N, CA and C atoms of all chains as a GROMACS GRO file, in nm:
protein
  651
    1MET      N    1  10.001   3.771  13.574
    1MET     CA    2   9.879   3.802  13.583
    1MET      C    3   9.886   3.938  13.785
    2TRP      N    4   9.798   4.028  13.702
    2TRP     CA    5   9.828   4.138  13.856
    2TRP      C    6   9.706   4.054  13.958
    3ASN      N    7   9.716   4.080  14.054
    3ASN     CA    8   9.651   4.040  14.151
    3ASN      C    9   9.632   4.062  14.309
    4LYS      N   10   9.534   4.062  14.373
    4LYS     CA   11   9.566   4.076  14.512
    4LYS      C   12   9.705   4.128  14.596
    5ASP      N   13   9.732   3.982  14.586
    5ASP     CA   14   9.877   3.966  14.644
    5ASP      C   15  10.005   4.041  14.598
    6LYS      N   16   9.984   4.010  14.476
    6LYS     CA   17  10.122   4.136  14.398
    6LYS      C   18  10.100   4.281  14.439
    7SER      N   19   9.997   4.298  14.445
    7SER     CA   20   9.910   4.444  14.500
    7SER      C   21   9.998   4.507  14.635
    8ILE      N   22   9.981   4.411  14.786
    8ILE     CA   23  10.008   4.410  14.880
    8ILE      C   24  10.173   4.450  14.885
    9ILE      N   25  10.268   4.332  14.782
    9ILE     CA   26  10.361   4.316  14.788
    9ILE      C   27  10.462   4.468  14.768
   10LEU      N   28  10.372   4.493  14.668
   10LEU     CA   29  10.402   4.621  14.608
   10LEU      C   30  10.404   4.760  14.710
   11SER      N   31  10.230   4.759  14.703
   11SER     CA   32  10.271   4.868  14.872
   11SER      C   33  10.373   4.865  14.971
   12GLN      N   34  10.428   4.717  15.037
   12GLN     CA   35  10.450   4.693  15.140
   12GLN      C   36  10.658   4.735  15.006
   13ILE      N   37  10.731   4.711  14.944
   13ILE     CA   38  10.796   4.756  14.886
   13ILE      C   39  10.859   4.960  14.885
   14LEU      N   40  10.717   4.985  14.843
   14LEU     CA   41  10.710   5.117  14.817
   14LEU      C   42  10.747   5.179  14.957
   15ILE      N   43  10.672   5.116  15.074
   15ILE     CA   44  10.714   5.139  15.194
   15ILE      C   45  10.823   5.150  15.197
   16LYS      N   46  10.897   4.997  15.229
   16LYS     CA   47  11.023   5.006  15.226
   16LYS      C   48  11.128   5.129  15.132
   17VAL      N   49  11.088   5.096  15.063
   17VAL     CA   50  11.160   5.259  14.979
   17VAL      C   51  11.165   5.397  15.088
   18CYS      N   52  11.022   5.416  15.110
   18CYS     CA   53  10.974   5.504  15.201
   18CYS      C   54  11.079   5.546  15.368
   19TYR      N   55  11.060   5.392  15.411
   19TYR     CA   56  11.179   5.477  15.480
   19TYR      C   57  11.301   5.455  15.479
   20VAL      N   58  11.360   5.397  15.360
   20VAL     CA   59  11.529   5.461  15.285
   20VAL      C   60  11.488   5.590  15.281
   21GLY      N   61  11.378   5.601  15.233
   21GLY     CA   62  11.429   5.790  15.161
   21GLY      C   63  11.431   5.873  15.323
   22ILE      N   64  11.321   5.829  15.426
   22ILE     CA   65  11.308   5.945  15.521
   22ILE      C   66  11.459   5.912  15.554
   23VAL      N   67  11.502   5.830  15.586
   23VAL     CA   68  11.636   5.824  15.675
   23VAL      C   69  11.762   5.835  15.615
   24VAL      N   70  11.725   5.876  15.462
   24VAL     CA   71  11.852   5.906  15.392
   24VAL      C   72  11.821   6.078  15.413
   25CYS      N   73  11.682   6.097  15.393
   25CYS     CA   74  11.681   6.234  15.383
   25CYS      C   75  11.722   6.291  15.493
   26ALA      N   76  11.693   6.242  15.609
   26ALA     CA   77  11.669   6.281  15.748
   26ALA      C   78  11.887   6.313  15.762
   27ILE      N   79  11.928   6.184  15.662
   27ILE     CA   80  12.074   6.242  15.770
   27ILE      C   81  12.189   6.325  15.643
   28LEU      N   82  12.068   6.347  15.540
   28LEU     CA   83  12.142   6.440  15.407
   28LEU      C   84  12.085   6.626  15.411
   29ALA      N   85  11.974   6.633  15.509
   29ALA     CA   86  11.861   6.695  15.512
   29ALA      C   87  11.956   6.844  15.565
   30PRO      N   88  12.075   6.833  15.637
   30PRO     CA   89  12.135   6.957  15.667
   30PRO      C   90  12.239   7.007  15.509
   31ASN      N   91  12.238   6.900  15.460
   31ASN     CA   92  12.331   6.919  15.324
   31ASN      C   93  12.188   6.983  15.217
   32LEU      N   94  12.058   6.956  15.175
   32LEU     CA   95  11.963   6.941  15.133
   32LEU      C   96  11.964   7.098  15.127
   33VAL      N   97  11.952   7.170  15.249
   33VAL     CA   98  11.840   7.224  15.319
   33VAL      C   99  11.962   7.376  15.277
   34GLY      N  100  12.074   7.349  15.320
   34GLY     CA  101  12.179   7.459  15.229
   34GLY      C  102  12.218   7.452  15.122
   35LEU      N  103  12.184   7.348  15.053
   35LEU     CA  104  12.208   7.326  14.883
   35LEU      C  105  12.090   7.462  14.804
   36TYR      N  106  11.961   7.435  14.883
   36TYR     CA  107  11.804   7.485  14.879
   36TYR      C  108  11.830   7.666  14.923
   37GLU      N  109  11.874   7.625  14.987
   37GLU     CA  110  11.918   7.819  15.019
   37GLU      C  111  12.008   7.891  14.950
   38GLU      N  112  12.121   7.801  14.961
   38GLU     CA  113  12.197   7.865  14.835
   38GLU      C  114  12.153   7.876  14.704
   39ARG      N  115  12.076   7.782  14.631
   39ARG     CA  116  11.959   7.783  14.514
   39ARG      C  117  11.886   7.930  14.517
   40THR      N  118  11.819   7.892  14.619
   40THR     CA  119  11.715   8.088  14.636
   40THR      C  120  11.758   8.165  14.672
   41GLY      N  121  11.850   8.169  14.750
   41GLY     CA  122  11.926   8.299  14.752
   41GLY      C  123  11.856   8.352  14.865
   42ILE      N  124  11.808   8.292  14.927
   42ILE     CA  125  11.706   8.368  15.063
   42ILE      C  126  11.784   8.345  15.172
   43GLU      N  127  11.820   8.476  15.306
   43GLU     CA  128  11.872   8.476  15.379
   43GLU      C  129  11.825   8.389  15.494
   44GLY      N  130  11.848   8.307  15.575
   44GLY     CA  131  11.778   8.277  15.699
   44GLY      C  132  11.685   8.167  15.729
   45LEU      N  133  11.681   8.118  15.625
   45LEU     CA  134  11.565   7.958  15.600
   45LEU      C  135  11.638   7.844  15.651
   46TYR      N  136  11.768   7.832  15.638
   46TYR     CA  137  11.806   7.712  15.700
   46TYR      C  138  11.829   7.675  15.844
   47THR      N  139  11.813   7.722  15.949
   47THR     CA  140  11.785   7.687  16.099
   47THR      C  141  11.628   7.669  16.098
   48PRO      N  142  11.502   7.737  16.068
   48PRO     CA  143  11.368   7.697  16.059
   48PRO      C  144  11.378   7.578  15.972
   49LEU      N  145  11.379   7.546  15.851
   49LEU     CA  146  11.378   7.465  15.735
   49LEU      C  147  11.385   7.281  15.786
   50LEU      N  148  11.520   7.331  15.850
   50LEU     CA  149  11.601   7.213  15.871
   50LEU      C  150  11.511   7.166  16.035
   51ALA      N  151  11.479   7.212  16.129
   51ALA     CA  152  11.399   7.224  16.253
   51ALA      C  153  11.304   7.120  16.156
   52THR      N  154  11.246   7.236  16.071
   52THR     CA  155  11.075   7.178  16.050
   52THR      C  156  11.074   7.025  15.962
   53LEU      N  157  11.158   7.042  15.896
   53LEU     CA  158  11.208   6.858  15.857
   53LEU      C  159  11.264   6.796  15.941
   54MET      N  160  11.314   6.781  16.019
   54MET     CA  161  11.386   6.681  16.119
   54MET      C  162  11.231   6.673  16.228
   55CYS      N  163  11.159   6.749  16.253
   55CYS     CA  164  11.049   6.703  16.376
   55CYS      C  165  10.995   6.661  16.349
   56CYS      N  166  10.944   6.655  16.149
   56CYS     CA  167  10.864   6.604  16.027
   56CYS      C  168  10.871   6.425  16.062
   57VAL      N  169  11.004   6.376  16.074
   57VAL     CA  170  11.101   6.226  16.097
   57VAL      C  171  11.021   6.188  16.179
   58PRO      N  172  10.982   6.231  16.304
   58PRO     CA  173  10.933   6.093  16.403
   58PRO      C  174  10.792   6.067  16.346
   59PRO      N  175  10.695   6.177  16.303
   59PRO     CA  176  10.537   6.150  16.239
   59PRO      C  177  10.582   6.079  16.134
   60GLY      N  178  10.700   6.056  16.025
   60GLY     CA  179  10.666   5.980  15.921
   60GLY      C  180  10.720   5.840  15.942
   61ILE      N  181  10.822   5.788  16.019
   61ILE     CA  182  10.850   5.691  16.082
   61ILE      C  183  10.747   5.636  16.138
   62ILE      N  184  10.642   5.711  16.179
   62ILE     CA  185  10.528   5.608  16.341
   62ILE      C  186  10.406   5.592  16.209
   63ALA      N  187  10.438   5.683  16.065
   63ALA     CA  188  10.294   5.664  16.001
   63ALA      C  189  10.356   5.547  15.924
   64LEU      N  190  10.479   5.510  15.869
   64LEU     CA  191  10.506   5.398  15.763
   64LEU      C  192  10.490   5.255  15.860
   65VAL      N  193  10.528   5.284  16.009
   65VAL     CA  194  10.545   5.165  16.086
   65VAL      C  195  10.402   5.106  16.082
   66CYS      N  196  10.289   5.229  16.076
   66CYS     CA  197  10.152   5.204  16.121
   66CYS      C  198  10.114   5.120  15.972
   67LEU      N  199  10.167   5.162  15.888
   67LEU     CA  200  10.105   5.155  15.702
   67LEU      C  201  10.152   5.021  15.691
   68ASP      N  202  10.258   4.973  15.769
   68ASP     CA  203  10.346   4.831  15.741
   68ASP      C  204  10.245   4.767  15.841
   69VAL      N  205  10.222   4.781  15.938
   69VAL     CA  206  10.137   4.677  16.005
   69VAL      C  207   9.962   4.659  15.933
   70LEU      N  208   9.922   4.803  15.880
   70LEU     CA  209   9.794   4.753  15.843
   70LEU      C  210   9.828   4.647  15.704
   71LEU      N  211   9.942   4.723  15.605
   71LEU     CA  212   9.931   4.614  15.506
   71LEU      C  213   9.950   4.445  15.548
   72TRP      N  214  10.012   4.439  15.666
   72TRP     CA  215  10.081   4.254  15.708
   72TRP      C  216   9.925   4.220  15.745
   73ASN      N  217   9.840   4.306  15.859
   73ASN     CA  218   9.731   4.238  15.882
   73ASN      C  219   9.620   4.256  15.750
   74ILE      N  220   9.616   4.342  15.634
   74ILE     CA  221   9.564   4.317  15.527
   74ILE      C  222   9.612   4.167  15.450
   75GLN      N  223   9.738   4.132  15.439
   75GLN     CA  224   9.818   4.046  15.381
   75GLN      C  225   9.728   3.912  15.428
   76LYS      N  226   9.693   3.887  15.564
   76LYS     CA  227   9.658   3.818  15.669
   76LYS      C  228   9.510   3.802  15.666
   77ASN      N  229   9.464   3.836  15.547
   77ASN     CA  230   9.282   3.872  15.556
   77ASN      C  231   9.244   3.896  15.690
   78ARG      N  232   9.300   4.029  15.761
   78ARG     CA  233   9.225   4.025  15.854
   78ARG      C  234   9.235   4.210  15.834
   79ALA      N  235   9.187   4.206  15.791
   79ALA     CA  236   9.116   4.364  15.744
   79ALA      C  237   9.021   4.430  15.817
   80PHE      N  238   8.915   4.416  15.879
   80PHE     CA  239   8.843   4.499  15.945
   80PHE      C  240   8.894   4.400  16.140
   81ILE      N  241   8.971   4.501  16.144
   81ILE     CA  242   8.995   4.444  16.329
   81ILE      C  243   9.007   4.561  16.378
   82GLU      N  244   8.999   4.550  16.505
   82GLU     CA  245   9.007   4.688  16.582
   82GLU      C  246   9.174   4.770  16.562
   83GLN      N  247   9.258   4.670  16.570
   83GLN     CA  248   9.417   4.720  16.517
   83GLN      C  249   9.427   4.805  16.410
   84ASN      N  250   9.325   4.774  16.336
   84ASN     CA  251   9.324   4.885  16.187
   84ASN      C  252   9.259   4.988  16.211
   85VAL      N  253   9.160   4.987  16.286
   85VAL     CA  254   9.127   5.116  16.342
   85VAL      C  255   9.244   5.224  16.390
   86LYS      N  256   9.294   5.143  16.475
   86LYS     CA  257   9.397   5.242  16.567
   86LYS      C  258   9.536   5.241  16.494
   87MET      N  259   9.587   5.192  16.367
   87MET     CA  260   9.663   5.225  16.289
   87MET      C  261   9.627   5.352  16.233
   88LEU      N  262   9.541   5.359  16.165
   88LEU     CA  263   9.450   5.466  16.087
   88LEU      C  264   9.451   5.552  16.195
   89ARG      N  265   9.425   5.591  16.267
   89ARG     CA  266   9.391   5.654  16.401
   89ARG      C  267   9.525   5.782  16.437
   90ALA      N  268   9.654   5.678  16.419
   90ALA     CA  269   9.773   5.705  16.434
   90ALA      C  270   9.820   5.772  16.324
   91ILE      N  271   9.825   5.750  16.204
   91ILE     CA  272   9.844   5.754  16.055
   91ILE      C  273   9.788   5.909  16.061
   92SER      N  274   9.668   5.907  16.124
   92SER     CA  275   9.572   6.043  16.067
   92SER      C  276   9.626   6.152  16.174
   93TYR      N  277   9.692   6.109  16.326
   93TYR     CA  278   9.749   6.233  16.376
   93TYR      C  279   9.878   6.252  16.342
   94CYS      N  280   9.925   6.163  16.310
   94CYS     CA  281  10.093   6.184  16.196
   94CYS      C  282  10.068   6.327  16.109
   95CYS      N  283   9.930   6.267  16.022
   95CYS     CA  284   9.953   6.373  15.918
   95CYS      C  285   9.875   6.535  16.005
   96PHE      N  286   9.841   6.534  16.104
   96PHE     CA  287   9.835   6.677  16.165
   96PHE      C  288   9.911   6.668  16.228
   97CYS      N  289  10.011   6.610  16.277
   97CYS     CA  290  10.127   6.662  16.374
   97CYS      C  291  10.232   6.748  16.264
   98VAL      N  292  10.239   6.653  16.108
   98VAL     CA  293  10.318   6.746  16.074
   98VAL      C  294  10.225   6.903  15.993
   99ALA      N  295  10.102   6.877  15.940
   99ALA     CA  296  10.031   7.019  15.958
   99ALA      C  297  10.081   7.101  16.042
  100VAL      N  298  10.028   7.054  16.165
  100VAL     CA  299  10.111   7.156  16.296
  100VAL      C  300  10.270   7.212  16.280
  101ILE      N  301  10.302   7.107  16.253
  101ILE     CA  302  10.454   7.166  16.279
  101ILE      C  303  10.515   7.283  16.116
  102PHE      N  304  10.467   7.216  16.009
  102PHE     CA  305  10.465   7.263  15.953
  102PHE      C  306  10.413   7.442  15.936
  103ILE      N  307  10.344   7.432  15.986
  103ILE     CA  308  10.270   7.580  16.037
  103ILE      C  309  10.369   7.698  16.050
  104TYR      N  310  10.424   7.648  16.160
  104TYR     CA  311  10.587   7.758  16.210
  104TYR      C  312  10.652   7.773  16.071
  105PHE      N  313  10.700   7.690  15.948
  105PHE     CA  314  10.800   7.757  15.846
  105PHE      C  315  10.674   7.848  15.735
  106ALA      N  316  10.543   7.792  15.776
  106ALA     CA  317  10.451   7.840  15.666
  106ALA      C  318  10.472   7.989  15.702
  107VAL      N  319  10.475   8.050  15.830
  107VAL     CA  320  10.475   8.171  15.894
  107VAL      C  321  10.624   8.232  15.803
  108LEU      N  322  10.701   8.193  15.763
  108LEU     CA  323  10.808   8.198  15.718
  108LEU      C  324  10.793   8.258  15.570
  109ARG      N  325  10.731   8.132  15.531
  109ARG     CA  326  10.724   8.107  15.413
  109ARG      C  327  10.607   8.092  15.306
  110PRO      N  328  10.511   8.114  15.315
  110PRO     CA  329  10.351   8.093  15.274
  110PRO      C  330  10.330   8.004  15.202
  111PHE      N  331  10.435   7.958  15.118
  111PHE     CA  332  10.405   7.867  14.988
  111PHE      C  333  10.423   7.746  15.083
  112ALA      N  334  10.471   7.719  15.222
  112ALA     CA  335  10.466   7.623  15.263
  112ALA      C  336  10.305   7.577  15.350
  113PHE      N  337  10.242   7.663  15.324
  113PHE     CA  338  10.112   7.637  15.383
  113PHE      C  339  10.047   7.509  15.250
  114VAL      N  340  10.078   7.518  15.152
  114VAL     CA  341  10.052   7.457  15.078
  114VAL      C  342  10.058   7.258  15.127
  115ILE      N  343  10.144   7.297  15.194
  115ILE     CA  344  10.226   7.175  15.237
  115ILE      C  345  10.135   7.133  15.383
  116VAL      N  346  10.073   7.247  15.461
  116VAL     CA  347   9.982   7.232  15.582
  116VAL      C  348   9.880   7.184  15.547
  117PHE      N  349   9.791   7.234  15.419
  117PHE     CA  350   9.714   7.228  15.378
  117PHE      C  351   9.683   7.058  15.335
  118ALA      N  352   9.791   7.001  15.279
  118ALA     CA  353   9.779   6.851  15.192
  118ALA      C  354   9.772   6.785  15.361
  119ALA      N  355   9.845   6.784  15.398
  119ALA     CA  356   9.894   6.754  15.546
  119ALA      C  357   9.774   6.703  15.601
  120GLY      N  358   9.689   6.826  15.636
  120GLY     CA  359   9.575   6.831  15.721
  120GLY      C  360   9.474   6.782  15.645
  121PHE      N  361   9.439   6.772  15.495
  121PHE     CA  362   9.356   6.700  15.390
  121PHE      C  363   9.391   6.553  15.410
  122PHE      N  364   9.504   6.511  15.452
  122PHE     CA  365   9.508   6.374  15.401
  122PHE      C  366   9.474   6.346  15.528
  123GLY      N  367   9.476   6.410  15.646
  123GLY     CA  368   9.471   6.344  15.814
  123GLY      C  369   9.296   6.314  15.818
  124ILE      N  370   9.269   6.448  15.717
  124ILE     CA  371   9.114   6.403  15.756
  124ILE      C  372   9.067   6.307  15.638
  125ILE      N  373   9.088   6.290  15.557
  125ILE     CA  374   9.087   6.174  15.513
  125ILE      C  375   9.106   6.049  15.536
  126LEU      N  376   9.174   6.058  15.598
  126LEU     CA  377   9.173   5.915  15.680
  126LEU      C  378   9.109   5.909  15.830
  127ARG      N  379   9.078   6.005  15.901
  127ARG     CA  380   8.978   5.991  15.982
  127ARG      C  381   8.849   5.914  15.917
  128VAL      N  382   8.868   5.967  15.818
  128VAL     CA  383   8.702   5.921  15.729
  128VAL      C  384   8.714   5.772  15.663
  129VAL      N  385   8.834   5.745  15.682
  129VAL     CA  386   8.843   5.594  15.616
  129VAL      C  387   8.868   5.489  15.788
  130LYS      N  388   8.923   5.586  15.833
  130LYS     CA  389   8.933   5.478  15.961
  130LYS      C  390   8.750   5.507  16.019
  131ASN      N  391   8.662   5.596  16.020
  131ASN     CA  392   8.502   5.589  16.030
  131ASN      C  393   8.448   5.470  15.983
  132CYS      N  394   8.466   5.461  15.818
  132CYS     CA  395   8.437   5.374  15.736
  132CYS      C  396   8.485   5.221  15.778
  133PHE      N  397   8.589   5.161  15.831
  133PHE     CA  398   8.633   5.059  15.914
  133PHE      C  399   8.592   5.019  16.047
  134GLN      N  400   8.540   5.123  16.080
  134GLN     CA  401   8.478   5.100  16.252
  134GLN      C  402   8.306   5.029  16.224
  135GLN      N  403   8.288   5.123  16.072
  135GLN     CA  404   8.199   5.081  16.086
  135GLN      C  405   8.142   4.944  16.034
  136ALA      N  406   8.258   4.945  15.909
  136ALA     CA  407   8.242   4.800  15.876
  136ALA      C  408   8.278   4.677  15.970
  137ILE      N  409   8.374   4.689  16.080
  137ILE     CA  410   8.401   4.594  16.170
  137ILE      C  411   8.301   4.561  16.269
  138ALA      N  412   8.167   4.695  16.325
  138ALA     CA  413   8.019   4.640  16.350
  138ALA      C  414   7.947   4.567  16.276
  139ILE      N  415   7.949   4.581  16.117
  139ILE     CA  416   7.898   4.508  16.058
  139ILE      C  417   7.898   4.357  16.064
  140ARG      N  418   8.021   4.395  16.046
  140ARG     CA  419   8.147   4.194  16.021
  140ARG      C  420   8.091   4.120  16.138
  141GLU      N  421   8.100   4.211  16.275
  141GLU     CA  422   8.059   4.127  16.410
  141GLU      C  423   7.916   4.121  16.430
  142GLU      N  424   7.821   4.158  16.357
  142GLU     CA  425   7.727   4.192  16.383
  142GLU      C  426   7.687   4.059  16.306
  143ASN      N  427   7.751   4.069  16.173
  143ASN     CA  428   7.715   3.938  16.097
  143ASN      C  429   7.774   3.806  16.149
  144ASP      N  430   7.880   3.791  16.234
  144ASP     CA  431   7.929   3.706  16.260
  144ASP      C  432   7.868   3.653  16.389
  145PHE      N  433   7.789   3.721  16.488
  145PHE     CA  434   7.708   3.669  16.592
  145PHE      C  435   7.569   3.679  16.543
  146THR      N  436   7.531   3.693  16.442
  146THR     CA  437   7.405   3.636  16.409
  146THR      C  438   7.376   3.487  16.366
  147ILE      N  439   7.322   3.410  16.432
  147ILE     CA  440   7.291   3.240  16.459
  147ILE      C  441   7.193   3.209  16.380
  148MET      N  442   6.597   4.422  17.754
  148MET     CA  443   6.666   4.351  17.708
  148MET      C  444   6.614   4.200  17.693
  149ILE      N  445   6.673   4.138  17.549
  149ILE     CA  446   6.623   4.008  17.531
  149ILE      C  447   6.733   3.907  17.594
  150ILE      N  448   6.668   3.795  17.739
  150ILE     CA  449   6.775   3.703  17.719
  150ILE      C  450   6.724   3.575  17.641
  151VAL      N  451   6.831   3.511  17.679
  151VAL     CA  452   6.808   3.363  17.596
  151VAL      C  453   6.819   3.262  17.718
  152ASN      N  454   6.692   3.200  17.704
  152ASN     CA  455   6.699   3.097  17.809
  152ASN      C  456   6.713   2.907  17.742
  153LEU      N  457   6.809   2.895  17.625
  153LEU     CA  458   6.816   2.791  17.576
  153LEU      C  459   6.849   2.688  17.675
  154ASP      N  460   6.949   2.719  17.768
  154ASP     CA  461   6.977   2.636  17.825
  154ASP      C  462   6.929   2.533  17.916
  155VAL      N  463   6.802   2.627  17.970
  155VAL     CA  464   6.694   2.638  18.086
  155VAL      C  465   6.628   2.513  17.997
  156MET      N  466   6.586   2.544  17.822
  156MET     CA  467   6.543   2.425  17.792
  156MET      C  468   6.570   2.312  17.765
  157MET      N  469   6.728   2.326  17.701
  157MET     CA  470   6.793   2.222  17.691
  157MET      C  471   6.794   2.126  17.813
  158ALA      N  472   6.783   2.201  17.925
  158ALA     CA  473   6.813   2.056  18.045
  158ALA      C  474   6.646   2.010  18.086
  159LYS      N  475   6.567   2.106  18.044
  159LYS     CA  476   6.434   2.050  18.076
  159LYS      C  477   6.406   1.943  17.964
  160ARG      N  478   6.427   1.959  17.836
  160ARG     CA  479   6.431   1.846  17.739
  160ARG      C  480   6.521   1.734  17.788
  161LYS      N  481   6.644   1.776  17.821
  161LYS     CA  482   6.761   1.664  17.872
  161LYS      C  483   6.878   1.633  17.749
  162ILE      N  484   6.872   1.753  17.692
  162ILE     CA  485   6.911   1.758  17.563
  162ILE      C  486   7.070   1.797  17.579
  163SER      N  487   7.175   1.761  17.493
  163SER     CA  488   7.298   1.811  17.500
  163SER      C  489   7.341   1.922  17.405
  164SER      N  490   7.380   1.987  17.412
  164SER     CA  491   7.448   2.071  17.310
  164SER      C  492   7.483   2.060  17.189
  165ASN      N  493   7.591   1.893  17.185
  165ASN     CA  494   7.639   1.835  17.034
  165ASN      C  495   7.517   1.801  16.975
  166GLU      N  496   7.446   1.719  17.058
  166GLU     CA  497   7.324   1.665  17.020
  166GLU      C  498   7.211   1.759  16.934
  167LEU      N  499   7.209   1.881  17.024
  167LEU     CA  500   7.102   1.993  16.965
  167LEU      C  501   7.165   2.054  16.851
  168ALA      N  502   7.283   2.055  16.833
  168ALA     CA  503   7.376   2.116  16.722
  168ALA      C  504   7.356   2.051  16.629
  169GLU      N  505   7.393   1.936  16.575
  169GLU     CA  506   7.402   1.826  16.543
  169GLU      C  507   7.233   1.842  16.470
  170ILE      N  508   7.125   1.832  16.536
  170ILE     CA  509   6.977   1.788  16.493
  170ILE      C  510   6.952   1.955  16.430
  171ILE      N  511   6.988   2.042  16.465
  171ILE     CA  512   6.942   2.167  16.411
  171ILE      C  513   7.063   2.255  16.300
  172GLU      N  514   7.162   2.150  16.254
  172GLU     CA  515   7.263   2.188  16.187
  172GLU      C  516   7.349   2.297  16.210
  173ILE      N  517   7.392   2.331  16.300
  173ILE     CA  518   7.484   2.476  16.342
  173ILE      C  519   7.584   2.426  16.452
  174THR      N  520   7.646   2.490  16.404
  174THR     CA  521   7.834   2.425  16.479
  174THR      C  522   7.787   2.443  16.626
  175PRO      N  523   7.869   2.346  16.726
  175PRO     CA  524   7.858   2.352  16.800
  175PRO      C  525   7.888   2.527  16.880
  176ALA      N  526   8.024   2.590  16.806
  176ALA     CA  527   8.039   2.685  16.871
  176ALA      C  528   7.949   2.779  16.832
  177ASN      N  529   7.873   2.791  16.768
  177ASN     CA  530   7.760   2.918  16.717
  177ASN      C  531   7.640   2.833  16.854
  178LEU      N  532   7.607   2.706  16.855
  178LEU     CA  533   7.547   2.727  16.956
  178LEU      C  534   7.598   2.769  17.078
  179SER      N  535   7.699   2.764  17.127
  179SER     CA  536   7.761   2.811  17.215
  179SER      C  537   7.743   2.968  17.258
  180ILE      N  538   7.732   3.056  17.134
  180ILE     CA  539   7.751   3.185  17.122
  180ILE      C  540   7.599   3.214  17.124
  181LEU      N  541   7.469   3.167  17.108
  181LEU     CA  542   7.335   3.178  17.163
  181LEU      C  543   7.354   3.115  17.311
  182LYS      N  544   7.377   3.024  17.386
  182LYS     CA  545   7.348   2.988  17.485
  182LYS      C  546   7.449   3.093  17.591
  183THR      N  547   7.528   3.140  17.555
  183THR     CA  548   7.591   3.228  17.652
  183THR      C  549   7.575   3.407  17.669
  184GLY      N  550   7.435   3.422  17.518
  184GLY     CA  551   7.372   3.531  17.506
  184GLY      C  552   7.483   3.620  17.410
  185LYS      N  553   7.576   3.551  17.376
  185LYS     CA  554   7.694   3.678  17.337
  185LYS      C  555   7.603   3.685  17.145
  186ALA      N  556   7.516   3.622  17.118
  186ALA     CA  557   7.479   3.666  16.979
  186ALA      C  558   7.387   3.816  16.921
  187LYS      N  559   7.457   3.827  16.859
  187LYS     CA  560   7.379   4.012  16.856
  187LYS      C  561   7.205   3.997  16.745
  188ALA      N  562   7.171   3.894  16.716
  188ALA     CA  563   7.075   3.860  16.681
  188ALA      C  564   7.031   3.670  16.584
  189ILE      N  565   6.978   3.636  16.572
  189ILE     CA  566   6.891   3.484  16.565
  189ILE      C  567   6.820   3.496  16.438
  190ARG      N  568   6.828   3.417  16.355
  190ARG     CA  569   6.736   3.398  16.208
  190ARG      C  570   6.643   3.375  16.264
  191PHE      N  571   6.512   3.380  16.169
  191PHE     CA  572   6.376   3.304  16.185
  191PHE      C  573   6.410   3.152  16.199
  192SER      N  574   6.478   3.091  16.057
  192SER     CA  575   6.494   2.970  15.999
  192SER      C  576   6.591   2.887  16.168
  193THR      N  577   6.692   2.982  16.233
  193THR     CA  578   6.760   2.880  16.340
  193THR      C  579   6.647   2.868  16.441
  194LEU      N  580   6.567   2.980  16.462
  194LEU     CA  581   6.450   2.988  16.557
  194LEU      C  582   6.353   2.895  16.519
  195ASP      N  583   6.322   2.866  16.450
  195ASP     CA  584   6.225   2.740  16.322
  195ASP      C  585   6.278   2.609  16.422
  196LYS      N  586   6.403   2.590  16.372
  196LYS     CA  587   6.521   2.447  16.430
  196LYS      C  588   6.475   2.473  16.535
  197LEU      N  589   6.509   2.533  16.627
  197LEU     CA  590   6.537   2.540  16.767
  197LEU      C  591   6.419   2.468  16.821
  198CYS      N  592   6.319   2.547  16.805
  198CYS     CA  593   6.161   2.544  16.858
  198CYS      C  594   6.053   2.391  16.831
  199GLY      N  595   6.135   2.336  16.668
  199GLY     CA  596   6.115   2.214  16.616
  199GLY      C  597   6.174   2.097  16.705
  200ALA      N  598   6.320   2.124  16.743
  200ALA     CA  599   6.368   2.037  16.826
  200ALA      C  600   6.394   2.002  16.976
  201LEU      N  601   6.347   2.094  17.012
  201LEU     CA  602   6.313   2.130  17.132
  201LEU      C  603   6.154   2.109  17.226
  202LYS      N  604   6.064   2.141  17.107
  202LYS     CA  605   5.891   2.107  17.069
  202LYS      C  606   5.870   2.208  17.173
  203CYS      N  607   5.933   2.327  17.170
  203CYS     CA  608   5.843   2.472  17.253
  203CYS      C  609   5.826   2.575  17.115
  204GLN      N  610   5.781   2.707  17.183
  204GLN     CA  611   5.792   2.815  17.160
  204GLN      C  612   5.886   2.907  17.156
  205PRO      N  613   5.839   3.054  17.047
  205PRO     CA  614   5.990   3.091  17.079
  205PRO      C  615   6.007   3.229  17.174
  206GLY      N  616   5.879   3.223  17.274
  206GLY     CA  617   5.868   3.260  17.387
  206GLY      C  618   5.962   3.188  17.514
  207ASP      N  619   5.924   3.038  17.484
  207ASP     CA  620   6.023   2.971  17.630
  207ASP      C  621   6.180   2.990  17.617
  208ILE      N  622   6.267   3.007  17.498
  208ILE     CA  623   6.341   3.042  17.470
  208ILE      C  624   6.396   3.219  17.496
  209LEU      N  625   6.291   3.320  17.407
  209LEU     CA  626   6.390   3.387  17.437
  209LEU      C  627   6.274   3.472  17.547
  210GLU      N  628   6.344   3.558  17.622
  210GLU     CA  629   6.262   3.633  17.708
  210GLU      C  630   6.300   3.808  17.762
  211PHE      N  631   6.178   3.888  17.778
  211PHE     CA  632   6.265   4.040  17.766
  211PHE      C  633   6.213   4.050  17.901
  212VAL      N  634   6.367   4.125  17.952
  212VAL     CA  635   6.342   4.187  18.088
  212VAL      C  636   6.398   4.320  18.059
  213GLU      N  637   6.326   4.422  18.142
  213GLU     CA  638   6.367   4.528  18.145
  213GLU      C  639   6.521   4.571  18.180
  214ASP      N  640   6.608   4.654  18.138
  214ASP     CA  641   6.710   4.721  18.138
  214ASP      C  642   6.765   4.745  18.321
  215GLU      N  643   6.863   4.706  18.385
  215GLU     CA  644   6.826   4.787  18.517
  215GLU      C  645   6.870   4.937  18.555
  216GLU      N  646   6.915   5.014  18.465
  216GLU     CA  647   6.972   5.145  18.434
  216GLU      C  648   6.810   5.196  18.396
  217ASP      N  649   6.711   5.139  18.333
  217ASP     CA  650   6.605   5.209  18.257
  217ASP      C  651   6.515   5.240  18.390
   0.00000   0.00000   0.00000
């Protein structure tokens, strides 16, 4: 039977898969970018695309670590705590960071503005979720301190 | 701001925290939150029990004082 615990475990497994995916992509990035340049036949993409992708690795890993901490807290029934707000804020900053990094590549290849928009949009959504968490913490505190 | 003078009333009535907590059926931890002024709100039912146990009026327990910055 599907339940909350199994859902969290599935999310944790997906995060671990993403960790491996990011590390493998970072290692294979030179080959993958070379292959992309070869397939598309566009000259001069290699260095900007590789630089953009490599710059996105640190925010990606930071976001995954934050997600891991967030899930760990949720698993321990500590969803509405200040640390989770910090994690959501950090993840939203990581999204904005990726959006800013991709602006550089989008100048060369305008299709990358889709990634800029998507990352920025995710960042905004996470900020709203963070605001909801802050509100929920305030309500919980008021409830806890109503005697 | 509202000041809770529960400790003053408890001293006047010579009643301990544990005794009072038992009478009004709340945990000593919650009573401590009330006494130290950390509480954000107080239920009418709790106030009712407190006034009953301490034989006093709500005004004896709660006091309004002007904020210093006002």
